[in-house]
C-alpha positions as CSV (number, residue, x, y, z in Angstrom):
1,M,-32.5,6.5,47.8
2,P,-31.1,3.6,45.8
3,Q,-31.7,0.1,47.2
4,T,-28.5,-1.3,48.9
5,T,-27.4,-4.7,47.7
6,Q,-26.9,-7.2,50.5
7,Y,-23.2,-8.1,51.1
8,N,-22.5,-11.0,53.5
9,E,-20.8,-14.4,53.8
10,D,-22.9,-15.7,51.0
11,N,-21.3,-13.2,48.6
12,I,-17.8,-14.6,49.3
13,R,-16.7,-17.2,46.8
14,S,-13.4,-19.1,46.4
15,L,-12.4,-20.1,42.9
16,D,-10.1,-23.0,42.2
17,W,-7.2,-22.4,39.7
18,K,-9.1,-23.5,36.5
19,E,-12.3,-21.6,37.4
20,H,-10.3,-18.4,37.8
21,I,-8.4,-18.8,34.5
22,R,-11.7,-19.6,32.6
23,M,-13.5,-16.7,34.2
24,R,-10.7,-14.2,33.6
25,P,-8.7,-15.5,30.6
26,G,-7.5,-12.0,29.7
27,M,-5.4,-11.9,32.9
28,Y,-3.4,-14.9,31.6
29,I,-3.3,-14.8,27.8
30,G,-4.3,-11.2,26.9
31,K,-7.2,-10.9,24.4
32,L,-9.1,-13.9,23.0
33,G,-9.8,-13.1,19.4
34,D,-10.5,-15.6,16.6
35,G,-7.0,-16.1,15.1
36,S,-7.1,-13.2,12.7
37,S,-4.5,-11.3,14.7
38,P,-1.0,-12.7,15.6
39,D,-1.5,-11.8,19.3
40,D,-4.9,-13.6,19.6
41,G,-5.3,-16.1,22.5
42,I,-5.0,-19.3,20.4
43,Y,-1.4,-18.3,19.4
44,I,-0.6,-17.5,23.0
45,L,-1.7,-21.0,24.0
46,L,0.6,-22.5,21.5
47,K,3.4,-20.2,22.6
48,E,3.1,-21.1,26.3
49,V,3.5,-24.8,25.4
50,L,6.4,-24.1,23.0
51,D,8.2,-22.0,25.5
52,N,8.7,-25.0,27.8
53,S,10.2,-27.0,24.8
54,I,12.4,-24.1,23.9
55,D,13.7,-23.9,27.5
56,E,14.7,-27.6,27.2
57,F,16.7,-26.8,24.1
58,V,18.4,-23.8,25.7
59,M,19.4,-26.1,28.6
60,G,21.0,-28.5,26.1
61,A,18.3,-31.1,25.9
62,G,16.6,-31.9,22.6
63,K,17.5,-30.3,19.2
64,T,14.1,-30.9,17.5
65,I,10.6,-29.8,18.2
66,E,7.6,-31.1,16.2
67,V,4.5,-29.0,16.0
68,T,1.2,-30.2,14.4
69,I,-2.1,-28.4,13.9
70,K,-4.6,-30.7,12.2
71,D,-8.4,-31.1,12.6
72,G,-8.5,-28.6,15.4
73,V,-5.9,-30.5,17.5
74,V,-2.6,-28.7,18.4
75,G,0.4,-30.9,19.2
76,V,3.9,-30.1,20.5
77,R,6.5,-32.8,20.9
78,D,10.0,-32.1,22.2
79,Y,12.9,-34.5,22.8
80,G,14.2,-32.8,26.0
81,R,14.5,-34.3,29.4
82,G,10.8,-34.9,29.9
83,I,8.8,-33.7,32.9
84,P,9.7,-35.6,36.0
85,L,7.2,-38.5,36.0
86,G,5.9,-38.0,39.5
87,K,5.0,-34.3,38.7
88,V,3.4,-34.5,35.3
89,V,-0.1,-33.8,36.6
90,D,1.0,-31.1,39.1
91,V,3.1,-29.2,36.5
92,V,0.0,-28.7,34.2
93,S,-2.7,-28.3,36.9
94,K,-1.2,-26.8,40.1
95,M,-0.5,-23.0,40.2
96,N,3.0,-21.9,41.2
97,T,4.4,-25.4,40.3
98,G,7.2,-25.8,37.8
99,G,10.9,-26.4,37.3
100,K,11.6,-22.8,36.4
101,Y,11.5,-21.8,40.0
102,D,14.8,-23.8,40.4
103,T,17.5,-21.7,38.7
104,R,19.8,-24.7,38.8
105,A,17.5,-26.3,36.2
106,F,16.5,-23.3,34.2
107,K,18.9,-20.3,34.3
108,K,17.5,-18.0,31.7
109,S,14.1,-19.3,30.8
110,V,11.3,-17.4,29.1
111,G,9.3,-17.0,32.3
112,L,9.2,-18.0,35.9
113,N,5.4,-17.6,36.4
114,G,4.5,-21.3,36.6
115,V,1.2,-20.4,34.9
116,G,1.7,-21.1,31.1
117,T,0.6,-24.7,30.6
118,K,-2.0,-24.4,33.4
119,A,-3.7,-21.6,31.4
120,V,-3.6,-23.8,28.3
121,N,-5.1,-26.7,30.2
122,A,-7.9,-24.6,31.7
123,L,-8.8,-23.0,28.4
124,S,-8.8,-26.2,26.3
125,R,-11.7,-28.5,25.7
126,E,-9.3,-31.4,25.7
127,F,-5.7,-31.4,27.0
128,T,-3.4,-34.3,27.0
129,V,0.2,-34.5,28.3
130,Y,2.7,-37.4,28.4
131,S,6.3,-37.5,29.5
132,V,8.9,-40.1,28.7
133,R,12.0,-40.6,30.8
134,D,14.5,-43.4,30.6
135,G,12.1,-46.1,29.3
136,Q,9.1,-45.1,31.4
137,M,6.0,-43.0,30.4
138,K,3.4,-41.1,32.4
139,R,0.2,-39.8,30.7
140,A,-2.7,-37.5,31.9
141,R,-5.8,-36.2,30.1
142,F,-8.0,-33.2,31.1
143,H,-11.3,-31.7,30.1
144,Q,-11.5,-27.9,30.6
145,G,-8.8,-28.3,33.3
146,T,-10.5,-31.1,35.1
147,L,-8.4,-34.3,35.4
148,E,-10.2,-37.1,33.5
149,E,-7.5,-39.7,33.2
150,D,-4.3,-40.3,35.2
151,T,-2.5,-43.4,34.0
152,A,0.0,-45.4,35.9
153,L,3.6,-45.5,34.9
154,E,4.2,-47.8,31.9
155,A,7.2,-49.0,30.0
156,S,7.9,-47.1,26.7
157,S,10.4,-47.4,23.9
158,K,9.7,-43.7,22.9
159,R,12.5,-41.2,23.0
160,N,12.8,-39.0,26.1
161,G,10.7,-35.8,26.0
162,T,7.3,-34.3,26.4
163,Q,4.2,-34.3,24.2
164,V,1.3,-31.9,24.8
165,S,-1.9,-31.9,22.7
166,F,-4.8,-29.6,23.2
167,I,-8.0,-28.3,21.5
168,P,-8.8,-24.7,22.4
169,D,-12.3,-24.5,24.0
170,D,-14.6,-23.1,21.4
171,S,-17.0,-21.8,24.1
172,I,-14.2,-19.3,24.9
173,F,-12.5,-18.9,21.5
174,K,-15.4,-18.3,19.2
175,K,-15.2,-19.4,15.6
176,Y,-11.4,-19.4,15.8
177,R,-8.9,-20.8,13.3
178,Y,-5.1,-21.0,13.2
179,R,-3.5,-19.1,10.3
180,H,-0.5,-20.9,8.9
181,E,1.3,-17.6,8.3
182,Y,1.2,-16.5,11.9
183,V,2.2,-19.9,13.3
184,A,5.1,-20.1,10.8
185,K,6.3,-16.6,11.7
186,M,6.3,-17.5,15.4
187,L,8.2,-20.7,14.8
188,K,10.8,-19.0,12.6
189,N,11.5,-16.5,15.3
190,Y,12.2,-19.4,17.7
191,V,14.8,-20.9,15.3
192,Y,16.4,-17.5,14.6
193,L,16.9,-17.1,18.3
194,N,18.2,-20.6,18.8
195,P,20.6,-21.6,16.0
196,G,20.9,-25.4,15.9
197,L,17.3,-25.9,16.8
198,T,15.0,-27.5,14.2
199,I,11.2,-27.0,14.3
200,V,9.0,-29.2,12.1
201,F,5.6,-27.7,11.5
202,N,3.1,-30.1,9.7
203,G,6.1,-31.5,7.9
204,E,7.7,-28.2,7.0
205,K,11.2,-27.7,8.5
206,F,12.5,-24.5,10.0
207,I,16.1,-24.0,10.9
208,S,18.5,-21.0,11.1
209,K,22.3,-20.9,10.9
210,N,22.9,-17.2,11.2
211,G,20.3,-16.1,13.9
212,L,19.1,-12.6,13.7
213,K,20.9,-12.0,10.4
214,D,18.6,-14.6,8.9
215,L,15.6,-12.9,10.4
216,L,16.3,-9.6,8.7
217,E,17.1,-11.2,5.4
218,D,14.1,-13.5,5.4
219,N,11.7,-10.8,6.3
220,N,12.9,-8.2,3.8
221,N,14.1,-7.9,0.3
222,T,17.9,-7.8,0.6
223,E,18.2,-5.6,-2.5
224,D,16.6,-2.9,-0.5
225,F,19.4,-3.0,2.1
226,L,21.7,0.0,2.0
227,Y,24.6,-2.2,3.2
228,P,25.0,-5.9,4.2
229,V,23.6,-6.7,7.7
230,I,25.9,-5.9,10.6
231,H,25.7,-9.0,12.8
232,L,27.1,-8.7,16.3
233,K,27.1,-11.4,19.0
234,G,28.1,-11.5,22.7
235,D,27.5,-13.9,25.6
236,D,23.9,-12.7,26.4
237,I,23.2,-10.4,23.5
238,E,22.8,-10.6,19.7
239,V,22.2,-7.6,17.3
240,A,21.5,-7.3,13.6
241,I,21.4,-3.9,11.9
242,T,21.0,-2.4,8.4
243,H,19.2,0.5,6.8
244,S,16.6,0.5,4.1
245,K,17.0,2.4,0.8
246,T,13.3,3.2,0.6
247,Q,11.6,2.7,3.9
248,Y,10.9,5.8,6.0
249,N,10.2,4.6,9.5
250,E,12.2,2.6,12.1
251,E,11.8,-1.2,12.3
252,Y,12.7,-3.2,15.3
253,H,12.4,-6.9,16.2
254,S,13.3,-7.3,19.9
255,F,13.5,-10.4,22.1
256,V,14.2,-11.4,25.7
257,N,15.1,-15.0,26.6
258,G,13.4,-16.0,23.3
259,Q,10.2,-14.1,23.9
260,H,9.2,-11.7,21.1
261,T,8.7,-8.4,22.9
262,T,6.4,-6.8,20.3
263,Q,6.0,-3.7,22.4
264,G,9.7,-3.3,23.1
265,G,10.7,-2.3,26.6
266,T,13.9,-1.3,28.4
267,H,16.2,-3.4,26.1
268,Q,14.8,-1.8,22.9
269,A,15.0,1.7,24.4
270,A,18.6,1.1,25.4
271,F,19.5,-0.2,22.0
272,R,18.0,2.8,20.2
273,E,19.9,5.1,22.6
274,A,23.2,3.2,22.3
275,L,23.0,3.2,18.5
276,V,22.7,7.0,18.4
277,K,25.5,7.5,20.9
278,T,27.9,5.2,19.2
279,I,27.3,6.6,15.7
280,R,27.7,10.2,16.9
281,E,31.0,9.3,18.6
282,F,32.2,7.4,15.5
283,Y,31.6,10.2,13.1
284,G,32.4,12.9,15.6
285,K,29.2,14.8,14.8
286,Q,26.0,15.5,16.9
287,F,23.6,14.1,14.3
288,D,19.9,14.3,15.1
289,A,18.8,11.0,16.6
290,S,15.9,10.7,14.1
291,D,18.3,11.1,11.2
292,I,20.5,8.2,12.5
293,R,17.5,5.9,13.1
294,K,15.5,6.8,10.0
295,S,15.0,3.7,7.8
296,I,16.7,1.4,10.2
297,I,15.8,-2.3,10.1
298,S,17.2,-4.1,13.1
299,A,16.8,-6.9,15.7
300,I,18.1,-7.3,19.2
301,S,18.0,-10.3,21.5
302,I,19.2,-10.4,25.1
303,K,19.1,-12.9,27.9
304,V,18.2,-11.8,31.4
305,M,18.1,-13.6,34.7
306,E,14.5,-13.7,36.0
307,P,13.0,-11.1,33.5
308,V,10.1,-8.9,34.6
309,F,7.5,-8.2,31.9
310,E,4.8,-5.6,32.0
311,S,2.0,-8.1,31.2
312,Q,1.3,-11.9,31.5
313,T,1.7,-12.2,27.7
314,K,5.3,-10.8,28.0
315,T,5.2,-8.3,25.1
316,K,7.1,-5.6,26.9
317,L,10.2,-5.9,29.1
318,G,10.2,-4.0,32.3
319,S,13.4,-5.3,33.8
320,T,16.2,-2.8,34.4
321,D,18.8,-5.4,35.6
322,M,20.5,-8.2,33.7
323,G,20.7,-10.3,36.8
324,G,23.5,-12.0,38.6
325,N,26.7,-9.8,38.8
326,L,25.9,-8.1,35.4
327,P,25.2,-4.4,35.1
328,T,21.9,-2.8,34.3
329,V,20.2,-3.6,30.9
330,R,20.9,-0.1,29.7
331,T,24.6,-0.1,30.7
332,Y,25.1,-3.7,29.3
333,I,23.7,-2.8,25.9
334,N,25.4,0.6,25.7
335,D,28.8,-1.0,26.5
336,F,28.3,-3.8,24.0
337,I,27.1,-1.6,21.1
338,G,29.6,1.1,21.9
339,K,32.5,-1.3,21.5
340,Q,31.3,-3.8,18.9
341,L,29.5,-1.5,16.5
342,D,32.4,1.0,16.7
343,N,34.9,-1.8,15.9
344,F,32.8,-3.0,13.0
345,L,32.5,0.5,11.4
346,H,36.3,1.0,11.7
347,K,36.9,-2.3,9.9
348,N,34.2,-1.9,7.2
349,A,34.7,1.5,5.5
350,P,32.2,0.9,2.7
351,T,29.4,0.3,5.3
352,A,30.5,3.3,7.3
353,E,30.5,5.5,4.2
354,A,27.1,4.3,3.1
355,L,25.6,4.9,6.6
356,Q,27.0,8.4,6.7
357,R,25.5,9.3,3.3
358,K,22.1,7.9,4.5
359,I,22.2,10.0,7.7
360,L,23.2,13.2,5.7
361,Q,20.3,12.6,3.3
362,A,17.9,12.1,6.1
363,E,19.1,15.3,7.7
364,K,18.6,17.2,4.4
365,E,15.0,15.8,4.0
366,R,14.1,16.6,7.6
367,K,15.2,20.2,7.2
368,E,13.3,20.5,4.0
369,L,10.2,19.1,5.7
370,S,10.6,21.0,9.0
371,G,8.3,23.9,8.1
372,I,5.7,21.6,6.5
373,R,5.7,19.2,9.5
374,K,5.2,22.1,11.9
375,L,2.2,23.4,10.1
376,A,0.9,19.8,9.7
377,R,1.1,19.2,13.4
378,E,-0.7,22.4,14.2
379,R,-3.5,21.4,11.7
380,A,-3.7,18.0,13.2
381,K,-3.9,19.4,16.7
382,K,-6.6,21.8,15.7
383,A,-8.6,19.2,13.9
384,S,-8.5,16.8,16.9
385,L,-9.6,19.6,19.2
386,H,-12.7,20.0,17.1
387,N,-13.2,16.3,16.8
388,K,-13.7,16.5,13.0
389,K,-12.2,13.2,12.0
390,L,-11.5,11.0,15.0
391,R,-14.0,9.6,17.4
392,D,-11.6,8.2,20.0
393,C,-12.2,5.4,22.5
394,R,-12.1,5.8,26.3
395,I,-8.8,3.9,26.6
396,H,-7.1,6.9,25.0
397,L,-9.3,9.5,26.7
398,G,-8.0,8.2,30.0
399,D,-11.4,7.0,31.3
400,I,-10.3,3.4,31.8
401,K,-7.0,1.7,32.4
402,K,-6.1,-1.1,30.0
403,D,-3.3,-2.1,27.8
404,R,-3.8,0.6,25.2
405,R,-2.1,-1.3,22.3
406,L,-3.5,-4.7,22.9
407,D,-7.2,-3.8,23.5
408,S,-7.7,-0.9,21.0
409,T,-9.1,-0.9,17.4
410,L,-9.4,2.0,14.9
411,F,-11.9,1.6,12.1
412,I,-11.1,3.7,9.0
413,T,-14.3,4.3,7.1
414,E,-15.7,6.6,4.4
415,G,-18.8,8.8,4.4
416,D,-21.1,10.1,7.1
417,S,-23.6,7.3,7.0
418,A,-21.1,4.5,7.4
419,S,-19.0,6.2,10.1
420,G,-22.3,7.1,11.8
421,S,-23.4,3.4,11.9
422,I,-20.0,2.2,13.3
423,T,-19.8,5.0,15.8
424,K,-23.2,4.2,17.2
425,S,-22.5,0.4,17.3
426,R,-19.0,0.4,18.6
427,D,-17.6,-0.5,22.0
428,V,-16.8,3.1,23.1
429,N,-14.1,1.7,25.6
430,T,-11.9,0.1,23.0
431,Q,-13.1,1.0,19.5
432,A,-12.4,4.3,17.7
433,V,-13.5,5.6,14.3
434,F,-11.6,7.7,11.8
435,S,-13.8,9.1,9.1
436,L,-12.5,9.7,5.6
437,R,-13.8,12.4,3.3
438,G,-14.1,10.9,-0.2
439,K,-11.4,8.8,-1.8
440,P,-7.8,9.2,-0.5
441,L,-5.1,10.3,-2.8
442,N,-3.1,7.6,-4.7
443,S,0.2,8.0,-3.0
444,Y,2.2,5.6,-5.1
445,G,5.6,7.0,-6.1
446,M,5.2,10.1,-3.9
447,S,7.6,11.3,-1.2
448,K,6.9,11.5,2.5
449,K,6.2,15.2,2.0
450,I,2.7,14.3,0.7
451,V,1.8,12.8,4.1
452,Y,2.1,16.2,5.7
453,E,0.6,18.2,2.9
454,N,-2.5,16.0,2.4
455,E,-5.0,16.7,5.2
456,E,-6.5,13.1,5.2
457,F,-3.0,11.5,5.4
458,N,-1.7,14.0,8.0
459,L,-4.7,13.5,10.3
460,L,-4.6,9.7,9.9
461,Q,-0.9,9.7,10.8
462,A,-1.6,11.9,13.8
463,A,-4.5,9.7,14.9
464,L,-2.3,6.6,14.8
465,N,0.7,8.5,16.4
466,I,3.2,6.9,14.1
467,E,5.2,9.8,12.7
468,E,8.3,9.0,14.7
469,S,8.1,5.4,15.6
470,M,5.9,2.3,15.6
471,E,6.5,2.0,19.3
472,D,4.0,4.9,19.8
473,L,1.3,3.2,17.8
474,R,-2.0,4.0,19.6
475,Y,-4.1,1.1,18.2
476,N,-3.3,-2.6,18.0
477,N,-5.8,-3.2,15.2
478,I,-6.3,-0.9,12.3
479,V,-9.4,-1.9,10.4
480,I,-10.3,-0.6,6.9
481,A,-14.1,-0.6,6.8
482,T,-15.4,0.2,3.4
483,D,-18.4,-0.8,1.3
484,A,-18.2,-4.1,-0.6
485,D,-18.6,-2.4,-4.0
486,V,-16.2,-1.0,-6.6
487,D,-15.8,2.4,-4.9
488,G,-15.2,0.7,-1.5
489,M,-12.6,-1.7,-3.0
490,H,-10.8,1.3,-4.6
491,I,-10.7,3.2,-1.3
492,R,-9.4,0.0,0.4
493,L,-6.6,-0.3,-2.2
494,L,-5.6,3.4,-1.9
495,L,-5.4,3.1,1.9
496,I,-3.3,-0.1,1.6
497,T,-1.0,1.7,-0.9
498,F,-0.6,4.6,1.7
499,F,0.5,2.2,4.4
500,L,2.8,0.2,2.1
501,Q,4.4,3.3,0.8
502,F,5.1,5.0,4.1
503,F,4.4,2.7,7.0
504,P,5.0,-0.9,5.8
505,E,5.9,-2.0,9.4
506,L,2.2,-1.8,10.2
507,I,1.5,-4.5,7.7
508,K,4.7,-6.5,8.5
509,D,3.8,-6.6,12.2
510,G,0.2,-7.7,11.5
511,H,-1.7,-4.5,12.5
512,L,-3.8,-3.9,9.3
513,Y,-7.1,-5.7,8.6
514,I,-10.1,-5.6,6.3
515,L,-13.5,-5.6,7.9
516,Q,-15.8,-8.2,6.4
517,T,-19.5,-7.2,6.5
518,P,-22.4,-9.3,5.2
519,L,-23.6,-9.0,1.7
520,F,-27.0,-10.5,2.4
521,R,-29.5,-10.9,5.3
522,V,-31.7,-14.0,4.9
523,R,-34.5,-14.4,7.4
524,N,-37.9,-15.8,8.2
525,K,-40.1,-15.3,11.2
526,K,-38.0,-17.6,13.4
527,K,-34.4,-16.9,12.4
528,T,-32.0,-14.4,10.8
529,I,-28.8,-15.5,9.0
530,Y,-26.2,-13.0,7.8
531,C,-24.3,-14.1,4.7
532,Y,-20.8,-12.9,3.6
533,S,-20.8,-14.6,0.2
534,E,-23.1,-15.9,-2.5
535,Q,-22.4,-19.5,-1.3
536,E,-23.5,-18.6,2.2
537,R,-26.7,-17.0,0.8
538,I,-27.5,-20.3,-1.0
539,Q,-26.9,-22.3,2.2
540,A,-29.1,-19.9,4.2
541,L,-31.9,-20.3,1.8
542,E,-31.6,-24.1,2.0
543,A,-31.8,-23.9,5.8
544,L,-34.6,-21.4,6.1
545,G,-36.7,-22.3,3.0
546,K,-37.3,-20.6,-0.3
547,Q,-39.9,-18.3,1.2
548,A,-37.3,-16.5,3.3
549,E,-36.8,-12.8,2.9
550,I,-33.5,-11.7,1.3
551,T,-31.9,-8.3,1.7
552,R,-28.9,-7.2,-0.3
553,F,-26.8,-4.7,1.7
554,K,-25.4,-2.2,-0.8
555,G,-23.3,-0.3,1.7
556,L,-22.3,0.0,5.4
557,G,-24.6,3.0,5.8
558,E,-27.6,0.8,5.0
559,I,-27.0,-1.5,8.0
560,S,-28.7,-0.2,11.1
561,P,-26.6,0.4,14.2
562,D,-28.4,-2.4,16.0
563,E,-27.4,-4.9,13.3
564,F,-23.9,-3.5,13.0
565,K,-23.2,-4.5,16.6
566,H,-23.1,-8.1,15.5
567,F,-20.4,-7.4,12.9
568,I,-17.9,-5.4,15.0
569,G,-18.5,-7.2,18.3
570,D,-17.6,-10.8,19.4
571,D,-18.5,-12.1,15.9
572,I,-16.3,-9.6,14.0
573,R,-14.7,-11.0,10.9
574,L,-11.3,-9.6,10.0
575,D,-9.1,-10.5,7.1
576,P,-5.4,-9.6,7.9
577,V,-3.5,-7.7,5.2
578,M,-0.3,-9.8,4.6
579,L,2.7,-9.3,2.4
580,D,3.6,-11.8,-0.2
581,K,7.2,-12.8,0.7
582,N,7.8,-13.5,-3.0
583,M,7.3,-9.9,-4.0
584,T,9.0,-6.7,-2.8
585,I,6.9,-3.7,-1.8
586,D,8.1,-1.8,-4.8
587,E,7.1,-4.7,-7.1
588,L,3.6,-4.9,-5.4
589,L,3.0,-1.2,-5.7
590,S,4.3,-1.0,-9.3
591,F,2.1,-3.9,-10.4
592,Y,-1.2,-2.8,-8.7
593,M,-0.8,1.0,-8.8
594,G,1.5,1.6,-11.7
595,K,0.8,2.4,-15.3
596,N,0.7,-1.3,-16.5
597,T,-3.1,-1.3,-17.1
598,P,-3.1,-4.2,-19.7
599,Q,-1.2,-6.5,-17.2
600,R,-3.6,-5.8,-14.5
601,Q,-6.6,-6.4,-16.7
602,A,-5.2,-9.8,-17.7
603,F,-4.5,-10.6,-14.1
604,I,-8.1,-9.8,-13.1
605,I,-9.6,-11.8,-15.9
606,D,-7.4,-14.9,-15.1
607,N,-8.2,-14.8,-11.4
608,L,-11.9,-14.1,-12.1
609,K,-12.0,-17.3,-14.1
610,V,-10.4,-19.3,-11.3
611,E,-13.0,-17.9,-8.8
612,L,-15.9,-18.7,-11.1
613,D,-14.6,-22.3,-11.5
614,K,-14.5,-22.6,-7.7
615,V,-18.1,-21.5,-7.4
616,E,-19.3,-23.8,-10.2
617,S,-17.5,-26.8,-8.6
């Protein structure tokens, strides 16, 4: 018989607010991460503080927000009404305390949870807040959520508003760093949703005049648009729509009360439904929904009274009602799109004609591919039954309940030895492995037909569940894990080409990464250091002495599973794959995968010289 653990009054423990947040941070900010992913915790901390400043702007107070990230310190300064001075400490340190519970003060705010800044406070090594109202200022300073300094009211000549500064606690956020690209994208979304708002980030100014229209045009090459962006606005709704000439899948940017709902929700589902219904009625034909939505690039923003989200990080809307005397979210969006989009198409014949041609072309391609797709699905189903390619994680096998998208990772690797090492080392709850057989096909310039005809691509598409829509993506993080040699680099390039060619949204939305694995292991009897570059190897030798043993890892398969745990666990190093906004996808693929070999050789030589100069300096 197993020994029974004692359970009595001594086992009962009460946690104060900050202890609970620090013990269970995932309940408040989702995953922690190190800043390599746009939904990592350090960005959620920034967002929670920013949301309060945005709500001030929405309520007509303060047109400028200043954001700084320097030397590890994050600062947000707004020029709104300022926190009521007698409540400054309470608002950032007492749960269920905040102005958003009073709908007279905040009608359509991002959230009513009263948790945001408390979570930031508790998860920061240092947290400082001051508020200025009508010539008086109140300041408070905290350490890991504990009040360290609470100053008396003092006179101030500063403008009204609130300043929050914090340093994420590095005992919780290990080896983190803020990436400029992710912060800039977050701030741009805020200004797209709030025309008239200016956000200054480390001296760089972001402002938008045309809202969601600017979002689509700034995030895409407008030359790829089939027709100029359709921009529709109502009292509590804004929509921007176009179609791509070259893109295959659907692309949606959805927002609720200024919150970027990356996983969609009731509003995005209603928008997709309303779009199909309106276009069918306009042309008087029962077009297939997939033909209407194929290649769409769109954005929708709505404002809802007291929105209900499906998680603390507010990435998916669960609300079915708009609030107040308004109808349901579905009815409201259907009515708006049904009227406004129909009116637009009647008044803009060239756009209506271009859209119809696109739908008919999509219908033709779908019918041509129908037989191939059916066979491809059957092959994918058969392969998954025999578990030939995919070693899935328990989240998707139904053994545990978590946010499937947020918590899951798929490693794409090549060869039995490498996939074997990762499979033995992985966290079986959240990490899956997809094993390639040899080098993937160079898909540059090929049609979508090849995705179904090529076994590797077909099975990878099925594993990711992205044939129809990115909404169904099964893994939040897709990690290319190949050897750090010429063959590994080539496989990496071929996979990136595949995603750029057929599923660019995966890269645009920040889901694709490169796994960094160590090149060297330097160790003596007392210590082992893993080195990811020649410079780190030199530093390790200086630290451990010249007599240290040096091992050069030639491939992933040479790293034992016990060692591999270090590289795909808490200390994982991921480099996000990002698009250069100055080059279109066609230009990127043409340059790196086209027949311009002399140009590429010159590019490699020039950049090699630059890197060698860096090493020498």
